[in-house]
mmCIF file of the N, C-alpha and C atoms, coordinates in Angstrom:
data_MODEL
# 
_entry.id   MODEL 
# 
loop_
_atom_site.group_PDB 
_atom_site.id 
_atom_site.type_symbol 
_atom_site.label_atom_id 
_atom_site.label_alt_id 
_atom_site.label_comp_id 
_atom_site.label_asym_id 
_atom_site.label_entity_id 
_atom_site.label_seq_id 
_atom_site.pdbx_PDB_ins_code 
_atom_site.Cartn_x 
_atom_site.Cartn_y 
_atom_site.Cartn_z 
_atom_site.occupancy 
_atom_site.B_iso_or_equiv 
_atom_site.pdbx_formal_charge 
_atom_site.auth_seq_id 
_atom_site.auth_comp_id 
_atom_site.auth_asym_id 
_atom_site.auth_atom_id 
_atom_site.pdbx_PDB_model_num 
ATOM 1   N N  . UNK A 1 1  ? -29.675 5.299  10.399 1.00 0.00 ? 1  UNK A N  1 
ATOM 2   C CA . UNK A 1 1  ? -28.149 5.376  10.443 1.00 0.00 ? 1  UNK A CA 1 
ATOM 3   C C  . UNK A 1 1  ? -27.773 3.960  10.917 1.00 0.00 ? 1  UNK A C  1 
ATOM 4   N N  . UNK A 1 2  ? -26.564 3.520  10.687 1.00 0.00 ? 2  UNK A N  1 
ATOM 5   C CA . UNK A 1 2  ? -26.238 2.289  10.899 1.00 0.00 ? 2  UNK A CA 1 
ATOM 6   C C  . UNK A 1 2  ? -25.620 1.998  12.072 1.00 0.00 ? 2  UNK A C  1 
ATOM 7   N N  . UNK A 1 3  ? -25.691 1.122  12.906 1.00 0.00 ? 3  UNK A N  1 
ATOM 8   C CA . UNK A 1 3  ? -25.415 1.023  14.447 1.00 0.00 ? 3  UNK A CA 1 
ATOM 9   C C  . UNK A 1 3  ? -23.836 0.312  14.202 1.00 0.00 ? 3  UNK A C  1 
ATOM 10  N N  . UNK A 1 4  ? -23.043 0.556  15.201 1.00 0.00 ? 4  UNK A N  1 
ATOM 11  C CA . UNK A 1 4  ? -21.720 0.177  15.357 1.00 0.00 ? 4  UNK A CA 1 
ATOM 12  C C  . UNK A 1 4  ? -21.749 -1.467 15.213 1.00 0.00 ? 4  UNK A C  1 
ATOM 13  N N  . UNK A 1 5  ? -20.788 -1.937 14.583 1.00 0.00 ? 5  UNK A N  1 
ATOM 14  C CA . UNK A 1 5  ? -20.472 -3.205 14.313 1.00 0.00 ? 5  UNK A CA 1 
ATOM 15  C C  . UNK A 1 5  ? -19.809 -3.729 15.589 1.00 0.00 ? 5  UNK A C  1 
ATOM 16  N N  . UNK A 1 6  ? -19.825 -4.909 15.987 1.00 0.00 ? 6  UNK A N  1 
ATOM 17  C CA . UNK A 1 6  ? -19.036 -5.592 16.984 1.00 0.00 ? 6  UNK A CA 1 
ATOM 18  C C  . UNK A 1 6  ? -17.396 -5.241 16.817 1.00 0.00 ? 6  UNK A C  1 
ATOM 19  N N  . UNK A 1 7  ? -16.914 -5.292 15.602 1.00 0.00 ? 7  UNK A N  1 
ATOM 20  C CA . UNK A 1 7  ? -15.486 -4.947 15.430 1.00 0.00 ? 7  UNK A CA 1 
ATOM 21  C C  . UNK A 1 7  ? -15.079 -3.545 15.666 1.00 0.00 ? 7  UNK A C  1 
ATOM 22  N N  . UNK A 1 8  ? -16.367 -2.483 15.038 1.00 0.00 ? 8  UNK A N  1 
ATOM 23  C CA . UNK A 1 8  ? -16.057 -1.019 15.453 1.00 0.00 ? 8  UNK A CA 1 
ATOM 24  C C  . UNK A 1 8  ? -15.836 -0.707 16.906 1.00 0.00 ? 8  UNK A C  1 
ATOM 25  N N  . UNK A 1 9  ? -16.673 -1.566 17.777 1.00 0.00 ? 9  UNK A N  1 
ATOM 26  C CA . UNK A 1 9  ? -16.843 -1.169 19.211 1.00 0.00 ? 9  UNK A CA 1 
ATOM 27  C C  . UNK A 1 9  ? -15.564 -1.885 19.750 1.00 0.00 ? 9  UNK A C  1 
ATOM 28  N N  . UNK A 1 10 ? -15.109 -2.998 19.157 1.00 0.00 ? 10 UNK A N  1 
ATOM 29  C CA . UNK A 1 10 ? -13.939 -3.605 19.898 1.00 0.00 ? 10 UNK A CA 1 
ATOM 30  C C  . UNK A 1 10 ? -12.639 -2.599 19.571 1.00 0.00 ? 10 UNK A C  1 
ATOM 31  N N  . UNK A 1 11 ? -12.805 -2.122 18.278 1.00 0.00 ? 11 UNK A N  1 
ATOM 32  C CA . UNK A 1 11 ? -11.376 -1.306 18.189 1.00 0.00 ? 11 UNK A CA 1 
ATOM 33  C C  . UNK A 1 11 ? -11.569 -0.050 18.877 1.00 0.00 ? 11 UNK A C  1 
ATOM 34  N N  . UNK A 1 12 ? -12.737 0.548  18.957 1.00 0.00 ? 12 UNK A N  1 
ATOM 35  C CA . UNK A 1 12 ? -12.705 1.968  19.720 1.00 0.00 ? 12 UNK A CA 1 
ATOM 36  C C  . UNK A 1 12 ? -12.351 1.369  21.388 1.00 0.00 ? 12 UNK A C  1 
ATOM 37  N N  . UNK A 1 13 ? -12.982 0.387  22.011 1.00 0.00 ? 13 UNK A N  1 
ATOM 38  C CA . UNK A 1 13 ? -12.701 -0.264 23.283 1.00 0.00 ? 13 UNK A CA 1 
ATOM 39  C C  . UNK A 1 13 ? -11.284 -0.468 23.557 1.00 0.00 ? 13 UNK A C  1 
ATOM 40  N N  . UNK A 1 14 ? -10.641 -1.004 22.589 1.00 0.00 ? 14 UNK A N  1 
ATOM 41  C CA . UNK A 1 14 ? -8.985  -1.382 22.809 1.00 0.00 ? 14 UNK A CA 1 
ATOM 42  C C  . UNK A 1 14 ? -8.362  -0.131 22.902 1.00 0.00 ? 14 UNK A C  1 
ATOM 43  N N  . UNK A 1 15 ? -8.528  0.983  21.916 1.00 0.00 ? 15 UNK A N  1 
ATOM 44  C CA . UNK A 1 15 ? -7.785  2.017  22.153 1.00 0.00 ? 15 UNK A CA 1 
ATOM 45  C C  . UNK A 1 15 ? -8.254  2.969  23.477 1.00 0.00 ? 15 UNK A C  1 
ATOM 46  N N  . UNK A 1 16 ? -9.471  2.836  23.568 1.00 0.00 ? 16 UNK A N  1 
ATOM 47  C CA . UNK A 1 16 ? -9.667  3.573  25.159 1.00 0.00 ? 16 UNK A CA 1 
ATOM 48  C C  . UNK A 1 16 ? -9.154  2.933  26.170 1.00 0.00 ? 16 UNK A C  1 
ATOM 49  N N  . UNK A 1 17 ? -9.164  1.708  26.136 1.00 0.00 ? 17 UNK A N  1 
ATOM 50  C CA . UNK A 1 17 ? -8.516  0.929  27.101 1.00 0.00 ? 17 UNK A CA 1 
ATOM 51  C C  . UNK A 1 17 ? -7.211  1.029  27.495 1.00 0.00 ? 17 UNK A C  1 
ATOM 52  N N  . UNK A 1 18 ? -6.382  1.059  26.414 1.00 0.00 ? 18 UNK A N  1 
ATOM 53  C CA . UNK A 1 18 ? -4.984  1.379  26.168 1.00 0.00 ? 18 UNK A CA 1 
ATOM 54  C C  . UNK A 1 18 ? -4.630  3.028  26.751 1.00 0.00 ? 18 UNK A C  1 
ATOM 55  N N  . UNK A 1 19 ? -5.598  3.868  26.276 1.00 0.00 ? 19 UNK A N  1 
ATOM 56  C CA . UNK A 1 19 ? -5.278  5.130  26.848 1.00 0.00 ? 19 UNK A CA 1 
ATOM 57  C C  . UNK A 1 19 ? -5.219  5.191  28.319 1.00 0.00 ? 19 UNK A C  1 
ATOM 58  N N  . UNK A 1 20 ? -6.234  4.274  28.817 1.00 0.00 ? 20 UNK A N  1 
ATOM 59  C CA . UNK A 1 20 ? -6.554  4.507  30.243 1.00 0.00 ? 20 UNK A CA 1 
ATOM 60  C C  . UNK A 1 20 ? -5.567  3.709  30.950 1.00 0.00 ? 20 UNK A C  1 
ATOM 61  N N  . UNK A 1 21 ? -4.862  2.729  30.307 1.00 0.00 ? 21 UNK A N  1 
ATOM 62  C CA . UNK A 1 21 ? -3.794  2.054  31.100 1.00 0.00 ? 21 UNK A CA 1 
ATOM 63  C C  . UNK A 1 21 ? -2.492  2.911  31.242 1.00 0.00 ? 21 UNK A C  1 
ATOM 64  N N  . UNK A 1 22 ? -2.382  3.641  30.178 1.00 0.00 ? 22 UNK A N  1 
ATOM 65  C CA . UNK A 1 22 ? -1.182  4.375  29.911 1.00 0.00 ? 22 UNK A CA 1 
ATOM 66  C C  . UNK A 1 22 ? -1.435  5.864  30.690 1.00 0.00 ? 22 UNK A C  1 
ATOM 67  N N  . UNK A 1 23 ? -2.723  6.145  30.997 1.00 0.00 ? 23 UNK A N  1 
ATOM 68  C CA . UNK A 1 23 ? -2.884  7.204  31.928 1.00 0.00 ? 23 UNK A CA 1 
ATOM 69  C C  . UNK A 1 23 ? -2.962  8.534  30.733 1.00 0.00 ? 23 UNK A C  1 
ATOM 70  N N  . UNK A 1 24 ? -3.415  8.338  29.499 1.00 0.00 ? 24 UNK A N  1 
ATOM 71  C CA . UNK A 1 24 ? -3.405  9.298  28.464 1.00 0.00 ? 24 UNK A CA 1 
ATOM 72  C C  . UNK A 1 24 ? -4.410  9.874  28.443 1.00 0.00 ? 24 UNK A C  1 
ATOM 73  N N  . UNK A 1 25 ? -4.686  11.384 28.321 1.00 0.00 ? 25 UNK A N  1 
ATOM 74  C CA . UNK A 1 25 ? -6.011  11.901 28.168 1.00 0.00 ? 25 UNK A CA 1 
ATOM 75  C C  . UNK A 1 25 ? -6.238  12.198 26.529 1.00 0.00 ? 25 UNK A C  1 
ATOM 76  N N  . UNK A 1 26 ? -7.401  12.612 26.162 1.00 0.00 ? 26 UNK A N  1 
ATOM 77  C CA . UNK A 1 26 ? -7.499  12.785 24.606 1.00 0.00 ? 26 UNK A CA 1 
ATOM 78  C C  . UNK A 1 26 ? -6.541  13.968 24.243 1.00 0.00 ? 26 UNK A C  1 
ATOM 79  N N  . UNK A 1 27 ? -6.426  15.040 25.300 1.00 0.00 ? 27 UNK A N  1 
ATOM 80  C CA . UNK A 1 27 ? -5.697  16.205 25.012 1.00 0.00 ? 27 UNK A CA 1 
ATOM 81  C C  . UNK A 1 27 ? -4.405  15.825 24.927 1.00 0.00 ? 27 UNK A C  1 
ATOM 82  N N  . UNK A 1 28 ? -3.767  14.944 25.658 1.00 0.00 ? 28 UNK A N  1 
ATOM 83  C CA . UNK A 1 28 ? -2.598  14.389 25.788 1.00 0.00 ? 28 UNK A CA 1 
ATOM 84  C C  . UNK A 1 28 ? -2.162  13.621 24.263 1.00 0.00 ? 28 UNK A C  1 
ATOM 85  N N  . UNK A 1 29 ? -3.384  12.847 23.947 1.00 0.00 ? 29 UNK A N  1 
ATOM 86  C CA . UNK A 1 29 ? -3.133  12.232 22.720 1.00 0.00 ? 29 UNK A CA 1 
ATOM 87  C C  . UNK A 1 29 ? -2.770  13.231 21.576 1.00 0.00 ? 29 UNK A C  1 
ATOM 88  N N  . UNK A 1 30 ? -3.514  14.113 21.541 1.00 0.00 ? 30 UNK A N  1 
ATOM 89  C CA . UNK A 1 30 ? -3.384  15.109 20.625 1.00 0.00 ? 30 UNK A CA 1 
ATOM 90  C C  . UNK A 1 30 ? -1.911  15.474 20.319 1.00 0.00 ? 30 UNK A C  1 
ATOM 91  N N  . UNK A 1 31 ? -1.257  15.713 21.430 1.00 0.00 ? 31 UNK A N  1 
ATOM 92  C CA . UNK A 1 31 ? -0.033  16.222 21.555 1.00 0.00 ? 31 UNK A CA 1 
ATOM 93  C C  . UNK A 1 31 ? 1.115   15.210 21.354 1.00 0.00 ? 31 UNK A C  1 
ATOM 94  N N  . UNK A 1 32 ? 0.804   14.060 21.791 1.00 0.00 ? 32 UNK A N  1 
ATOM 95  C CA . UNK A 1 32 ? 1.623   12.761 21.214 1.00 0.00 ? 32 UNK A CA 1 
ATOM 96  C C  . UNK A 1 32 ? 1.608   12.451 19.742 1.00 0.00 ? 32 UNK A C  1 
ATOM 97  N N  . UNK A 1 33 ? 0.394   12.676 19.173 1.00 0.00 ? 33 UNK A N  1 
ATOM 98  C CA . UNK A 1 33 ? 0.285   12.360 17.833 1.00 0.00 ? 33 UNK A CA 1 
ATOM 99  C C  . UNK A 1 33 ? 1.103   13.476 17.064 1.00 0.00 ? 33 UNK A C  1 
ATOM 100 N N  . UNK A 1 34 ? 0.754   14.663 17.676 1.00 0.00 ? 34 UNK A N  1 
ATOM 101 C CA . UNK A 1 34 ? 1.643   15.984 16.923 1.00 0.00 ? 34 UNK A CA 1 
ATOM 102 C C  . UNK A 1 34 ? 2.989   15.687 16.738 1.00 0.00 ? 34 UNK A C  1 
ATOM 103 N N  . UNK A 1 35 ? 3.684   14.993 17.833 1.00 0.00 ? 35 UNK A N  1 
ATOM 104 C CA . UNK A 1 35 ? 4.921   14.957 18.133 1.00 0.00 ? 35 UNK A CA 1 
ATOM 105 C C  . UNK A 1 35 ? 5.664   13.866 16.877 1.00 0.00 ? 35 UNK A C  1 
ATOM 106 N N  . UNK A 1 36 ? 4.588   12.971 16.480 1.00 0.00 ? 36 UNK A N  1 
ATOM 107 C CA . UNK A 1 36 ? 4.979   12.086 15.563 1.00 0.00 ? 36 UNK A CA 1 
ATOM 108 C C  . UNK A 1 36 ? 4.403   12.564 13.969 1.00 0.00 ? 36 UNK A C  1 
ATOM 109 N N  . UNK A 1 37 ? 4.176   13.899 13.890 1.00 0.00 ? 37 UNK A N  1 
ATOM 110 C CA . UNK A 1 37 ? 3.709   14.209 12.766 1.00 0.00 ? 37 UNK A CA 1 
ATOM 111 C C  . UNK A 1 37 ? 2.393   14.205 12.152 1.00 0.00 ? 37 UNK A C  1 
ATOM 112 N N  . UNK A 1 38 ? 1.314   13.697 12.996 1.00 0.00 ? 38 UNK A N  1 
ATOM 113 C CA . UNK A 1 38 ? -0.140  13.411 12.871 1.00 0.00 ? 38 UNK A CA 1 
ATOM 114 C C  . UNK A 1 38 ? -0.829  14.782 13.593 1.00 0.00 ? 38 UNK A C  1 
ATOM 115 N N  . UNK A 1 39 ? -1.534  15.281 12.909 1.00 0.00 ? 39 UNK A N  1 
ATOM 116 C CA . UNK A 1 39 ? -2.468  16.678 13.225 1.00 0.00 ? 39 UNK A CA 1 
ATOM 117 C C  . UNK A 1 39 ? -3.877  16.044 13.318 1.00 0.00 ? 39 UNK A C  1 
ATOM 118 N N  . UNK A 1 40 ? -4.323  15.964 14.585 1.00 0.00 ? 40 UNK A N  1 
ATOM 119 C CA . UNK A 1 40 ? -5.598  15.677 15.024 1.00 0.00 ? 40 UNK A CA 1 
ATOM 120 C C  . UNK A 1 40 ? -5.958  16.948 16.056 1.00 0.00 ? 40 UNK A C  1 
ATOM 121 N N  . UNK A 1 41 ? -7.278  16.942 16.189 1.00 0.00 ? 41 UNK A N  1 
ATOM 122 C CA . UNK A 1 41 ? -7.949  18.024 17.057 1.00 0.00 ? 41 UNK A CA 1 
ATOM 123 C C  . UNK A 1 41 ? -8.763  17.045 18.131 1.00 0.00 ? 41 UNK A C  1 
ATOM 124 N N  . UNK A 1 42 ? -8.595  17.484 19.161 1.00 0.00 ? 42 UNK A N  1 
ATOM 125 C CA . UNK A 1 42 ? -9.324  16.558 20.513 1.00 0.00 ? 42 UNK A CA 1 
ATOM 126 C C  . UNK A 1 42 ? -10.799 16.153 20.106 1.00 0.00 ? 42 UNK A C  1 
ATOM 127 N N  . UNK A 1 43 ? -11.392 17.128 19.727 1.00 0.00 ? 43 UNK A N  1 
ATOM 128 C CA . UNK A 1 43 ? -12.881 16.860 19.279 1.00 0.00 ? 43 UNK A CA 1 
ATOM 129 C C  . UNK A 1 43 ? -13.192 15.750 18.356 1.00 0.00 ? 43 UNK A C  1 
ATOM 130 N N  . UNK A 1 44 ? -12.212 15.890 17.317 1.00 0.00 ? 44 UNK A N  1 
ATOM 131 C CA . UNK A 1 44 ? -12.211 14.832 16.369 1.00 0.00 ? 44 UNK A CA 1 
ATOM 132 C C  . UNK A 1 44 ? -11.832 13.320 17.054 1.00 0.00 ? 44 UNK A C  1 
ATOM 133 N N  . UNK A 1 45 ? -10.807 13.526 17.673 1.00 0.00 ? 45 UNK A N  1 
ATOM 134 C CA . UNK A 1 45 ? -10.771 12.005 18.493 1.00 0.00 ? 45 UNK A CA 1 
ATOM 135 C C  . UNK A 1 45 ? -11.708 11.606 19.156 1.00 0.00 ? 45 UNK A C  1 
ATOM 136 N N  . UNK A 1 46 ? -12.314 12.429 19.933 1.00 0.00 ? 46 UNK A N  1 
ATOM 137 C CA . UNK A 1 46 ? -13.435 12.034 20.676 1.00 0.00 ? 46 UNK A CA 1 
ATOM 138 C C  . UNK A 1 46 ? -14.384 11.583 19.747 1.00 0.00 ? 46 UNK A C  1 
ATOM 139 N N  . UNK A 1 47 ? -14.788 12.184 18.786 1.00 0.00 ? 47 UNK A N  1 
ATOM 140 C CA . UNK A 1 47 ? -15.951 11.968 17.632 1.00 0.00 ? 47 UNK A CA 1 
ATOM 141 C C  . UNK A 1 47 ? -15.417 10.248 17.370 1.00 0.00 ? 47 UNK A C  1 
ATOM 142 N N  . UNK A 1 48 ? -14.300 10.387 16.880 1.00 0.00 ? 48 UNK A N  1 
ATOM 143 C CA . UNK A 1 48 ? -13.746 9.034  16.261 1.00 0.00 ? 48 UNK A CA 1 
ATOM 144 C C  . UNK A 1 48 ? -14.103 7.913  17.395 1.00 0.00 ? 48 UNK A C  1 
ATOM 145 N N  . UNK A 1 49 ? -13.730 8.103  18.426 1.00 0.00 ? 49 UNK A N  1 
ATOM 146 C CA . UNK A 1 49 ? -13.908 6.915  19.488 1.00 0.00 ? 49 UNK A CA 1 
ATOM 147 C C  . UNK A 1 49 ? -15.135 6.710  19.792 1.00 0.00 ? 49 UNK A C  1 
ATOM 148 N N  . UNK A 1 50 ? -16.066 7.760  19.931 1.00 0.00 ? 50 UNK A N  1 
ATOM 149 C CA . UNK A 1 50 ? -17.476 7.462  20.219 1.00 0.00 ? 50 UNK A CA 1 
ATOM 150 C C  . UNK A 1 50 ? -18.218 6.824  19.216 1.00 0.00 ? 50 UNK A C  1 
ATOM 151 N N  . UNK A 1 51 ? -17.876 7.142  17.764 1.00 0.00 ? 51 UNK A N  1 
ATOM 152 C CA . UNK A 1 51 ? -18.636 6.465  16.673 1.00 0.00 ? 51 UNK A CA 1 
ATOM 153 C C  . UNK A 1 51 ? -18.021 5.034  16.298 1.00 0.00 ? 51 UNK A C  1 
ATOM 154 N N  . UNK A 1 52 ? -16.474 4.740  16.750 1.00 0.00 ? 52 UNK A N  1 
ATOM 155 C CA . UNK A 1 52 ? -15.873 3.617  16.566 1.00 0.00 ? 52 UNK A CA 1 
ATOM 156 C C  . UNK A 1 52 ? -15.421 3.484  15.101 1.00 0.00 ? 52 UNK A C  1 
ATOM 157 N N  . UNK A 1 53 ? -15.578 4.715  14.359 1.00 0.00 ? 53 UNK A N  1 
ATOM 158 C CA . UNK A 1 53 ? -15.127 4.644  12.998 1.00 0.00 ? 53 UNK A CA 1 
ATOM 159 C C  . UNK A 1 53 ? -13.872 5.395  12.657 1.00 0.00 ? 53 UNK A C  1 
ATOM 160 N N  . UNK A 1 54 ? -12.809 4.805  12.524 1.00 0.00 ? 54 UNK A N  1 
ATOM 161 C CA . UNK A 1 54 ? -11.259 5.199  12.292 1.00 0.00 ? 54 UNK A CA 1 
ATOM 162 C C  . UNK A 1 54 ? -10.893 4.090  11.568 1.00 0.00 ? 54 UNK A C  1 
ATOM 163 N N  . UNK A 1 55 ? -9.642  4.523  10.923 1.00 0.00 ? 55 UNK A N  1 
ATOM 164 C CA . UNK A 1 55 ? -8.818  3.477  10.199 1.00 0.00 ? 55 UNK A CA 1 
ATOM 165 C C  . UNK A 1 55 ? -7.962  2.757  11.064 1.00 0.00 ? 55 UNK A C  1 
ATOM 166 N N  . UNK A 1 56 ? -7.496  1.607  10.728 1.00 0.00 ? 56 UNK A N  1 
ATOM 167 C CA . UNK A 1 56 ? -6.647  0.794  11.146 1.00 0.00 ? 56 UNK A CA 1 
ATOM 168 C C  . UNK A 1 56 ? -5.127  1.536  11.416 1.00 0.00 ? 56 UNK A C  1 
ATOM 169 N N  . UNK A 1 57 ? -4.885  2.372  10.455 1.00 0.00 ? 57 UNK A N  1 
ATOM 170 C CA . UNK A 1 57 ? -3.788  3.153  10.387 1.00 0.00 ? 57 UNK A CA 1 
ATOM 171 C C  . UNK A 1 57 ? -3.953  4.363  11.801 1.00 0.00 ? 57 UNK A C  1 
ATOM 172 N N  . UNK A 1 58 ? -5.000  4.986  11.822 1.00 0.00 ? 58 UNK A N  1 
ATOM 173 C CA . UNK A 1 58 ? -5.070  5.528  12.798 1.00 0.00 ? 58 UNK A CA 1 
ATOM 174 C C  . UNK A 1 58 ? -4.963  5.030  14.190 1.00 0.00 ? 58 UNK A C  1 
ATOM 175 N N  . UNK A 1 59 ? -5.285  3.460  14.441 1.00 0.00 ? 59 UNK A N  1 
ATOM 176 C CA . UNK A 1 59 ? -5.359  2.994  15.673 1.00 0.00 ? 59 UNK A CA 1 
ATOM 177 C C  . UNK A 1 59 ? -3.776  2.475  16.015 1.00 0.00 ? 59 UNK A C  1 
ATOM 178 N N  . UNK A 1 60 ? -3.114  2.439  14.756 1.00 0.00 ? 60 UNK A N  1 
ATOM 179 C CA . UNK A 1 60 ? -1.789  2.155  14.759 1.00 0.00 ? 60 UNK A CA 1 
ATOM 180 C C  . UNK A 1 60 ? -0.827  3.250  15.308 1.00 0.00 ? 60 UNK A C  1 
ATOM 181 N N  . UNK A 1 61 ? -1.182  4.354  14.812 1.00 0.00 ? 61 UNK A N  1 
ATOM 182 C CA . UNK A 1 61 ? -0.734  5.911  14.999 1.00 0.00 ? 61 UNK A CA 1 
ATOM 183 C C  . UNK A 1 61 ? -0.772  5.910  16.617 1.00 0.00 ? 61 UNK A C  1 
ATOM 184 N N  . UNK A 1 62 ? -1.917  5.818  17.120 1.00 0.00 ? 62 UNK A N  1 
ATOM 185 C CA . UNK A 1 62 ? -2.164  6.201  18.468 1.00 0.00 ? 62 UNK A CA 1 
ATOM 186 C C  . UNK A 1 62 ? -1.483  5.240  19.263 1.00 0.00 ? 62 UNK A C  1 
ATOM 187 N N  . UNK A 1 63 ? -1.512  4.103  18.879 1.00 0.00 ? 63 UNK A N  1 
ATOM 188 C CA . UNK A 1 63 ? -0.783  3.088  19.885 1.00 0.00 ? 63 UNK A CA 1 
ATOM 189 C C  . UNK A 1 63 ? 0.789   3.366  19.773 1.00 0.00 ? 63 UNK A C  1 
ATOM 190 N N  . UNK A 1 64 ? 1.362   3.982  18.729 1.00 0.00 ? 64 UNK A N  1 
ATOM 191 C CA . UNK A 1 64 ? 2.722   4.162  18.460 1.00 0.00 ? 64 UNK A CA 1 
ATOM 192 C C  . UNK A 1 64 ? 2.807   5.604  19.370 1.00 0.00 ? 64 UNK A C  1 
ATOM 193 N N  . UNK A 1 65 ? 2.109   6.539  19.176 1.00 0.00 ? 65 UNK A N  1 
ATOM 194 C CA . UNK A 1 65 ? 2.253   7.688  19.828 1.00 0.00 ? 65 UNK A CA 1 
ATOM 195 C C  . UNK A 1 65 ? 2.234   7.480  21.580 1.00 0.00 ? 65 UNK A C  1 
ATOM 196 N N  . UNK A 1 66 ? 1.334   6.645  22.000 1.00 0.00 ? 66 UNK A N  1 
ATOM 197 C CA . UNK A 1 66 ? 1.467   6.517  23.432 1.00 0.00 ? 66 UNK A CA 1 
ATOM 198 C C  . UNK A 1 66 ? 2.419   5.368  23.979 1.00 0.00 ? 66 UNK A C  1 
ATOM 199 N N  . UNK A 1 67 ? 3.380   4.777  22.874 1.00 0.00 ? 67 UNK A N  1 
ATOM 200 C CA . UNK A 1 67 ? 4.129   3.941  23.445 1.00 0.00 ? 67 UNK A CA 1 
ATOM 201 C C  . UNK A 1 67 ? 3.821   2.730  23.608 1.00 0.00 ? 67 UNK A C  1 
ATOM 202 N N  . UNK A 1 68 ? 2.556   2.177  22.890 1.00 0.00 ? 68 UNK A N  1 
ATOM 203 C CA . UNK A 1 68 ? 1.798   0.847  23.253 1.00 0.00 ? 68 UNK A CA 1 
ATOM 204 C C  . UNK A 1 68 ? 2.650   0.002  22.073 1.00 0.00 ? 68 UNK A C  1 
ATOM 205 N N  . UNK A 1 69 ? 3.295   -1.080 22.696 1.00 0.00 ? 69 UNK A N  1 
ATOM 206 C CA . UNK A 1 69 ? 3.932   -2.026 21.647 1.00 0.00 ? 69 UNK A CA 1 
ATOM 207 C C  . UNK A 1 69 ? 3.181   -3.356 21.248 1.00 0.00 ? 69 UNK A C  1 
ATOM 208 N N  . UNK A 1 70 ? 2.148   -3.321 21.951 1.00 0.00 ? 70 UNK A N  1 
ATOM 209 C CA . UNK A 1 70 ? 1.022   -4.794 21.543 1.00 0.00 ? 70 UNK A CA 1 
ATOM 210 C C  . UNK A 1 70 ? -0.398  -4.360 21.827 1.00 0.00 ? 70 UNK A C  1 
ATOM 211 N N  . UNK A 1 71 ? -1.029  -5.428 21.086 1.00 0.00 ? 71 UNK A N  1 
ATOM 212 C CA . UNK A 1 71 ? -2.685  -5.192 20.920 1.00 0.00 ? 71 UNK A CA 1 
ATOM 213 C C  . UNK A 1 71 ? -3.173  -6.507 21.570 1.00 0.00 ? 71 UNK A C  1 
ATOM 214 N N  . UNK A 1 72 ? -3.921  -6.422 22.825 1.00 0.00 ? 72 UNK A N  1 
ATOM 215 C CA . UNK A 1 72 ? -4.638  -7.839 23.253 1.00 0.00 ? 72 UNK A CA 1 
ATOM 216 C C  . UNK A 1 72 ? -5.978  -7.796 22.820 1.00 0.00 ? 72 UNK A C  1 
ATOM 217 N N  . UNK A 1 73 ? -6.204  -8.919 22.284 1.00 0.00 ? 73 UNK A N  1 
ATOM 218 C CA . UNK A 1 73 ? -7.669  -9.031 21.665 1.00 0.00 ? 73 UNK A CA 1 
ATOM 219 C C  . UNK A 1 73 ? -8.289  -9.975 22.878 1.00 0.00 ? 73 UNK A C  1 
# 
């Protein structure tokens, strides 16, 4: 099984950090995504963030759902 690349880890850490800054739990993220028409399950979000494997579209959807308007690298 392949290890996470540095960029996969960076993407996951960016999203986790923004969730923490906004005080949004994975459960709340599921609700916020549903409000913008994105159906996800909490377990799927946990797995995506643990693996660091998700699309740029998913990252942008999450940022939009939680009201984050910028990404700091």
